[in-house]
N, C-alpha and C positions, 0 to 999 in steps of 0.2 A: 327753343324745348325741345328736347328729342320726341317721338311717338310715345316711347317707353314713359317719361318722365311725365308726359301730359294723362297719361292712360294713369299711371300712382298717382296724380293728383286728384285726377276725378274719383276714381275710387276711393282710396283714403282719407283722402283729408275733404272732399267734398259729400262722397254719398256713402262714406263708414262702412266699407266691404266688411271690416273685420266684424261690425255687430253682428252680421246674420251668423256666425260661428255659435250664436249662444243657442241659434233656431234646433231640435233635434236633427232635423234634415242633413245640416251642415256642422254638426260638431267634433268628428272628426277632422275637420279643417283648421285653418290657421293663416294669419297671413304667410305664413313659410310655405303652406302650402300651395296657394296661390298666387305668391311666386313664383314659385317651382315651375308652374303650370306656364306663365307669362315666360319665363326665361326660355322654356321646351319649345313652345310655338315661336316666339323671338328667331330661337336657334335658327328651327328648321328654315321657317321663312325664310330668313338670312341665306341658307345654303340650297334648299335646295327650290326655292322659288323666284328670287330676286335676280340670282345671273339667269336668268333664262326668259327672262319678260318678253323679251326681244327678240329671240329663239322663235317660240310659240307665236308673235303676231306675223310674221315674215314667213314660219313653215306650218300654214295653216293645214289644218284636217283634210285627207283626203282619200278618196273612196279607190278601192281594190274589188276586181270580181271575186268571187268564191269557186272553189269546183262545179258548186251545182249550180252557179248562176247569178246567185245573192250576192249583194255590196256588202261589204266590210270596212270598219274606218281604220284609216293606218295618221298616229298619233308618233308626236317624237319622244325619244326614248324619259327623255326630261318630265313630259306631263307624266308617265307613269313613276317613276322615282319620286315625285312630291306627291302625287296622294298613297304611294307604299307608306312614306315617311308619314304622312300624315294620320293615317288607320292605323301602324303601328305604336303611333301616338296616347290611341286610348282616344284619340278626340270628337271622334264620331260620337260615342257616346255619353262626352262627358258630363250632360246633366241628369243620366240617367237613375233608376237604382241602384246599388251594390249589388241587388240582385238579375239583373238585367245585362252586369259584365259594366257596369258604369264607374263614375266617381261621386257623384252626386256634388261634385260643385255646381254654386249658385251663376243661373243663367247670366248673373250680371259679370263675373267673372270668365265664363265661358265667351262670351261677348268681345269681350276687353281683348281675350288673345285671339281670337277669331279675326283682329283686327289686323296683325300683322300680316296677314295673307292676304288679307284684300289691299295690304299695298305693295307688298313684295309684286304682286301677279296677282290682278284680278280673274283673267282669263284662265288663267292655271285652276284656279280653285277647284268647280264641279264637285264640289260637296257641302253646300247649301241643301240641294234637292231631294239629299238622300238622308241627309238628318230633317228635313221640313218632312220627305214620306213619313220614314220611320215613326216620329214621333204622332204623325195623323193617327198610323195604326195601331199606337199604342192606347190612343183617345176613343177611336171610334171603331177598330176590330176587333174580332172571336180574338179567343185566348189562342187558338191555333194559328192565327195568321198571327197574333203578336212574335208567339215562337219561330215560327218557319221564316217569316218575312223578315217585321224587324229587327229581332236580334242580329239575324243575317247582314242588314246592312248595319247596324251598330259596332258589328265586330270587322267590317271593311272586305268579307267577303264579296258582298253583293253591292249593286247602287242604285240610288230612285230618283225618278224621273216624275214628272205631273206633267198629263196630257190632258188640256183643256183646248185650246184654238184649233180650228180646222179652217182648210183654204177657204170658205163661203162663209164663215160665220164672224173671226175675227175675235173683239174681245166679246162679241153679242153674244152668250151661252145660251141664250133663250132658244140660237138656229142650231144649234148642233143639233147632228143630222147622224152621229152614228150611234148605230143601232146595237142592242143585246135582250136576244133570245135565251129562255132559261131552257137549261139541257138536264139539269137534277139539281134537285131542290137540297138535296143530302148528301153532298159530297161532303167528306170531313175539312174541306181547307176552305170552306162555305161556300153558298148554293155558286152553283156550277150555269155559266151561261157561255154564250156564243156571240163573238164581237165581231162587227163590220163598219167600219169607216176610216177615215183618213182623218189623221193628227200632224199637224206644221208647227215651228216655231219650235221643237223640243229638246231644249240641253240636255246633253249626253245621253241625249235618244239611240245612240249608237255607238260602240266603242269596244275596248277588248283588255279595258282595265282591270275587270273583275269578271268573276265565273259565271256571273247573272245580271241583268236587269229588272228592277220590279218597276216596271210602269204605274202609277196610277191613273186611271183614263175614265173620263164623265162621259155616258153614254144612255141613250135615250131606251128605256124599258117601254115597245108598243103595246097600245091596250088593246081587248078583244075583238077588235076588227081588224087587227095587224098594224095600224097604223101609226106612226109616232103622235103622241100628244102636242099639244101648240104651246110652247113659251116653256119656261121651264118646268114644268109639269112632266116626270118619270123622271128629271135627271138624275143617274145614279152611279154610285162610282165602284169601279172595281178596280181589283188586282189582276194586272194581265206580267207575267210574265214574260220573260226572251226565251226561258228554257224551262219547262216544266219541272217541278218538283214534287216530290213525296210530302208526307206529314211528316219526317223525323229531318228535313230542309236538305235531303237528297236531291241532287241533278239525277233526271231518269233517263235522260239520254235523244228524251222528245224537244225538239225544236217547236215552238208552238209558232201560230201562224201571226208572225210578225215581222214587217220585213223594210227594211232601211230604202225609202222611194228617191232619195239622195237629200244635197246638203246645201243650207241657205249659208253664202258669202258676205259676209259681211262689216260693216264700215269700223267697228271695232271688238272686241272681246274674241279677237278671231281666235284663238287658244281654244277655247270652247266648242265641242261640238255643239251642233244647231241642225235639226235634222226635221225631213219631211218623214214619216211613218205611216205605213198602210197597215191597219190590222184587217186580216180574214179573205185577204181577197186570194187565197190557196196556193200563194208560192209555197207555202211550209204546212200541208194536210195535217192536219191531229186525227189519228184515228181513221184519216182516208175522207175524213169529209174538210172542208172549208171553214172558217169561221176561225179566228183567235178566241182561245179559252181566256175564260175572267170569271174572278170570283170577287161576290158581291162584298161589299164595304157599310157594314150599316144596314140601314133600311128601305129599299125600293124608294126613291120616288126625293131622297134625301141627302144625294149629292150633293147636290152647293154646301150645303149645312156642313159636311163630311171637309170639303176641301177646302173652305176659307178656315178650316184650322189653319190649314198650311198655308194658304194663300198671305194670311195676317203677320205668321213667322216669315214667309219669305218679301213682303211690302217691308218690313223692317230692317231684315237683309239685305235691303236692294237700297234703302237708304246707307247704311252702312258703306256699301261696296261704292257708292257716288261721293260718302266723303272720305273714302281714303286713295279713292284715285284724286279727291281733289286736294287731300292734307300732302300724298306724293310731287306733285304740281307745284303747290304749295313751298317745300320744301329743294326743290329743283330749284325753283327763280328764287328762292332769297339765298341761295348757294350763290346763281351765278351774278346775283346782285353785289353782292359782298363781295365778289372778285374781279368782275369785268368792268373795265374802267373805260369810261368813255363820256365827254364833255367837261366843263368846267362852270362852277358855282356863278350865279350873279350878281358882281357889290355894286357898289353905291356908283361906279362908273361903268357895269355891265360886267361884260366877261372879258379876261385877261388874258390872250390867247400862249403867253410867256406862262401862263401858269401850267403847272401838270392837271392832268386828264384826274378827274376822282372817279371812284366809284360809282357805280347806279345806283347802290344804296344810300350817296350822300345826294339825292333830288327829290325835293318832294313831290312828285307824283306817282316816283317810282315805289316810297313809302305806301302811298294812299296806294295804292295794290297792292303789295303786300299786305299791309293792314287789313283791306277786303277779304284778302282771302283768308287771313288769321279769323276773322270775323265769321266769316260763312262757315270754314270748315273744323275749326274747334268747337265753335256754336253749334255746330250741328252732331260731330261727336258727343258732346255733352249734350246733347239732348238724348239721341241715343242710348246712351248708359245710361241715363233716368228710366227709358222704356224698359229697359233691360230690369233695374233695377224693380220696376214696377210689375214683368212677370214673377219675378223672387216672391214680392208682396202678395201678388194673386194667388200664388199657388202657398205658402208655407205664413203667411199670416195670419190675423184674428180675424174670424167672420167680415168684421164690419171692415176692417183693412183691407181684406182679398177683396172686398166686393167694390171699396174704392178704387183699388187698383185696377179692375178690370172695366169701369166705366171710363177711368179716366183713359186706359190703355186705346178702347173701342174710338176716343177722342181726339187723339194721338198718332193713333195709327197713320192716318192721311197725311199728315202733318211730316213723320219721320220719314215716310216715303218720299213723298214728291218734294217739300223745302229741301234737302240737301241735293234730290238728284237734277232741280235749277240751279240753286245758287252752288253750287260746289262744281257743277257745270263751268260758269260764268267765271270761281276761280281757276280754272283751266286756261280759262278762255284767256286772263290776265297773265297765267304763267307765261304761255306762247308769246302777249304782249310786250313782258317785261325780256323777254330773250332778241326779243325784234325779229328779222328776217330769220336768224339761226332758228327761233322756235317753230318755223314754218318748216325748216328741213328735218330729215330724217335722223341727225345727226344728235342730235338731243333729245330725249324721252317726253317732253311735255306735248307734241302732238297727237305721243300715244294716247297720253293719258286723256285728252279731250277725246279723243276717236271713241276710248272704251266708254267714258262716263256719257257720253253723246246715249247709247241706248236708256240707263236707267230712266229717262222721262218716259218712255214707252212701255216697258216691261211688267208684268206683273201688275197691272192696271195703269192705263195711261192717265198721264196729267188729269185731266178732263173726266175719267171715272172717278179720281181720288176726293177732286173738286164733289162733285155732285154726290159724291158718297157723305164727305163732309157737310154741306151746307142742307143737302137734301136729306137728310138723316142722322149723323154722328149727333149736331148738334141739339136735334129735336129728338131725339130718343130718350124715353123713360121721364119725358117733360121735362126735358133737357135738364136734368141732374147733373148728367157728365160735362156739361160747360161748364154749371154751376159749381161744380166738382173744384174743375180746373181753375174759374175765375177765381176763389176762397187761394188756392194753395199759390195763385199770382199775388192777391192781396196781402196774404201774407209775408211773401220777402218784400214787398213796396213797404208794411211797416217797418219792418225789422229795417232795411235799408233807411228809410226815415231817421234811424235814430245813428246814422252815421250821415256827419256835416257834409262829407265829400260826395255820397251818392246822393240825398236830397234833389238834385234837379234831374235826375234818371228816374225815379221813383215815380216825381208826381208826373212825369213824361208818360211812364208805362200806365199812370194809371187813367192818363186819360185816353191812352191809345184804348186801353180794356175796357173803358165805356162805349169808346166809339165803335168799337166790336160788337161790342151789344147791342146796341143802336140799330146798329148795319143788321146784323142777327134779324131784329125785329121789322125794318124796313121790310129786308126782302121778302118775308113774310105776309107782310101786311095784307093784301090783297088774298090771298090765300092761292094766286095760280102759281103752281108749281113751273110753269110754262114761263112765266114773269120771274120768279125767285130765283129759278137756275140760268137766267140767260147772262147771270155775269159770277158763277161760281168760282170760276177760277182767278180773277181779280177776287173775290171775297177768300178764297184759301193763300192766296197769294198777304194777302192782309195780315189773316190769322196769323198765317207761321213769320210774318214777321217781328208782330206780338209775341208768340212766343219763344222765339229764338233772342228777344230783348228780354223778356223774365228769366231766361235762361243765365242772358252774361250778366242782371243785375244780380241772382242769386250767387252764382261766379264770383265776381266784385264783393259781394258782402261776406263771403266765405273765406276769402281769401286772406292766408296770414304772409305776411312779408317778413315775421323772423322767421319764417323755416323755408320759405323761398322766392326772396325778393323778385328774382327773375320772374318766378313765376306771378308775382304778384302784379308788377309791373306790367308785365306781358296780361294779365289779365282789364287790368285797367286802361288801356292800352284802345284791346280793343271793343273793348263796350263802349267804352267814348266814342270810338270810330262808329258801333252800331247806333247809338242813339242822335249822333251828330248826322250822319251820311245815309243810313239805310230806314230807320223809323217813320223819318218825315214821308216817305213815299206811299205808305196807305192811307192820305189822304185821297191821293185820284184813285185810286182801287175802287175805294169802302165808297166814292160820290157815287159812282155810276151804279154800285148796289145800291145803296139807301133810295136812290130815284130806281131804281127798277128801267133801267135805260135799254130799250131793244135795239139800237142801234144795229146791232151785228145779227138781232133774231130777226128782225121785221126784211132785214136788204131782201130785195128780189134775189133771185139768181141771177139774171140777165143784167146786174151790175156791175159783174165781177165781170 
C-alpha cells in the first residue's frame, strides 16, 4: 500500500473521519474537501519537497556576514520555494477558525495531510514550530498578540520558534538563566520586558524566508532582591520578535537585540537551520539600550504552563516525523527487495548454484525485516492518527467525551513521541540492512533517513524525560483515571476481537499484557519511593508502548474489511501477527526489572564504569 492508500484506510475505514462533518465546526466539509486537501499536500510534497531532500542534506545552511557585522543564514533556493508553496496552500492555518483565515479542518485531516511533507523531506519542513507557536498564542495570548503575531504566522508572513534550552542547562528548565526585567507594564503589545541571555538548539532561529521571526522565549523574572529565583519559580514566557512591530503588524524598521551566534552542524535534519541565539547582548540596541524587547505572554511565572501547550503539540509532531522517516525507509527497502536479485533458496538438497538467483524478498529473513518495518511504522502511524482524532474530540466533542479525550492524550503523548522515535529508527536500520553494503553508502537514501531519524529520540524531550513523565506523572494523574480510561478502550477492543475466532489468540495475549502492565505500575510504586519507581522508567515505557501498539494492531485487524481492500486486510493481518509473535513477548524482560524495582543501574558506583 502507498502512503495515500494507508492514510485513506486509517481516516475513512478505521477512524470514520467523515462522521466529523456532522459537527457544527466541520459542517462545511465533506470527504471531497478532505480529499482535495490531501491531494494538494501530496502534490506539493512530491513537487517541492521530495526532489530536494538530498540537496538540502548536502548543501547545509551556512552563514554570511552582513555589512553591520551581524550574521545571516544562507539556504538553498529550494527551501524558500518549498516553504512558500506550503504557506500559499493555506495549511499553516488549516485548523483555525474562518475568522482567522483558517479552513476549520479537523486536526485529524491536517495531521494526515502533513504526513506527506514529513515523508518527502523532513528537514525542509520548518513549519512545525510556526504553527505550534501561533497555536500557543491563540490559547494564551492577548487579543492584540493574537492579531499581530499569531495571525501573521498563520498567513505565512512571519515564522515562529520556541526558545527553551540554554548551553548550561540542556533539558533542565529549572536552570534557565535568561533574565527578563520589566520596562513598561502598559505596552499595548503586552507588558514589555528587556531580556538578556543565550539560547541554543533553536530550529529555524535565523533565516530570510519570511520578513520576521517570532521567538517564544522562556526567561526568569528576578525577585525583589534582583536575583533569579531558584528552580522553576519565576519562569515566564515572552514574545521576542526579530524585528519590532507596531499594533497593526507593520514592521517599524527597528531590529531587536537578537543576534545569531552560530549554527549547530548536525548528523541529520541538515536542511533545517539550527542556531545559537544571543538575546540582549547589545549588538542591536533598541532605543540606545541593550536588551532584547519581549512581551509577556500570560501571567508572570506561568511560562512553563503556557509553553507546554506548544511542547505537547511538538511531541506528537516529532512522533509523526519519526514515523514518516521510518515509512520512507520501509518503502525504499521494499522496492529494493523486490528488484534486487541475490542468492538462491535452500531446497531439500541444499542450494542449487545452477538455478537463477532470486529476488531478496523471496528470502525469509528479508521478509522478517520488512514485516518488522511495516509493523513499527504503520502501527505508529495509526497511533498518531488516533491521537489526532482525540484532539478533535477534545475540542468538538460532548463535555464527557472531550474530558476523556484530554486524559487519554495526556497518557498517550509520551508514547506517541517516544515509541516511533525508538522503533521507527530501528526500522531505518533494518532498511539499511536489507540494502546490504549499498545501504551504507550515499548512493541510496536509506542512510540519510537513519541519520535524520536519530534526532527524534532527543529533541522535544529526551527518551528518559518522556519515560519519567509517563511513569512518574501521567499514569498517576487524577488518581490513575487516564490509565483506567486507556485500559477500558483496550478491553473494548479485546472483547470485540474475541468475537472473531481468527483474532482470539491475539486478544488473549493482549489481555495478559495489559494485566502485566497494571501489575508492574503498582509494583513500581509499591515502596512509595520515586527513586526506586523511576529507576527503570525507560523499560516501563518500552513495554507500555508495545502494549499500546499491540492494541492498535488488534483494533485495526478487527476493523479491516477484506471486501473493501483484500491487500489492506492481508497486510494488517500479517503485520499484526508479526507484532504479537515477535514483539509483544519482549515486554516480559522490560517489566521484570520494573516490578522488582531493580537498582542495578541506579546504585552502580561511578568508579565501576
